[in-house]
C-alpha positions, 0 to 999 in steps of 0.5 A: 138360756144355756146349753146343758148336759145332765148325767144320771136320771134316777128318782132325783135326776129325772125331775131335776133335768125336767125342770131345766128343760122347762126353764128353757135350757137346751138339755142333753141327758145321759143315763147308764140305762139308755131306756131311761134317757129315751123315756125322758126325751119322749116326755120332755124333748131335748136330746140324749147321748150314749156317753157322758163325753158325748153329752158334755160336748159343747155344754156350758154346764154339765150337771150330774146326780149319780149314785156314789164316789165310783159312779161319779168318777166313772161319768167324769173321768176316762176317755168317755167321761164328761171332763174329756168332752168339756171345753175350758170355761165350762162348769161341772155341777155335781149334785151327787152325795159323795165324799169330800175326798172325791170331790176335791180330787175331781175339782183338781182334775177339772181345774187342770183342764180349765173347767170349773167344778162345783159340789152341790149336793141336795136335800129335799128328797124325791118330792123336793126334786119333783116340785123344784124345791130342793135345798142345794149346798155348794162348795167351789170357787165363787166365780163358778158358783155365781155362774151356776146358781141361776141354772140351779135355781130351776129346781132349788128353794134355796141355794148357797155357797158354803165355802171352798171345794168339798164344803157342799159335801161336808154340809150335806153330811151335817144334813144327814147327821141331823136327819138320822137323829130326828128320824130315830127320835120320831120313831121312838116317840110314835112307838112309845105312843103305840105301846101306851095305847094312845092315838098316834095321830092325835099325839102328833097333832099336838106335839107337832105344833110345839118344840118337837115339830120337824119336817120329818114329823110333818111329812112322814108320821102318817105313813109311819103309823100306817106301816108304809115304807115304799116312798122317800129316801131309801135305807141303802142310800142313807147307810151309804151317806152315813158311812161317808159321815162316819169316815169323815168324822174319823178323819176330822176327830169329830164324835158322832155317837148317835149317828153311829148308833142309828147307822147300826139300826139301819143295818138292822132294817137292811137285815129285815129286807128293808134296804129299799124302804124309806128312812122312816122305817126305823119304826118298823125295826122297833115294832119287830123288837116287840 
């Protein structure tokens, strides 16, 4: 078992850190709001620290799951950042969904200090984190990945190294691009069924068993039909992720017309006051247009 630090105890990080402790690792947690760290320690044991550096000191692995590029930089760099407390030979594993640019920047900074850096964004949502069945897509050096993978296994259904630094983040962008189109398609399908006077549950029972079936359909159709949007991955975070996708597409020359359109639909949901609704709330937008 390893000595670990976990930075960021949001809806994903909180249960992920819990799985690490349950697996027998020695875990010290850090969260910007100390009350969350106190709650985690009360529930799981382990220890808490008041800065990322203090959490990282003596750790073999430092895992992070924070909000965005700026949040990641803030917990990694500076005199109180994790990299300042990490010893040569230790490994930083970043589960945040961020740009490949910041990933490569921090990879280089870590390497200068003799520290490994693996970008390892996750998919599976809050339920996946709580149940320990996340999909983890990784970038970075093979040796560091090989060391980190058994630790990540505490909350992963599948974990794979895709390529060099940044490859995990680019793979996560592929994931979000695919989800955006799927959710919009599902929203339109359910909206169409409603307007045609059909029983949406009966429709999904049939079409989910054929080529139209998807994770989104299996896990979201009932709450969508019931007009419930207070679970799952928030629209605000999805827009953050799609912004990263679109910026990267501009850099690489990729064409993402559907993604750009769905991003604007999510902007409409934000204007409706649904920034904290889950991503399946695209159906609420269609209903409002009636």
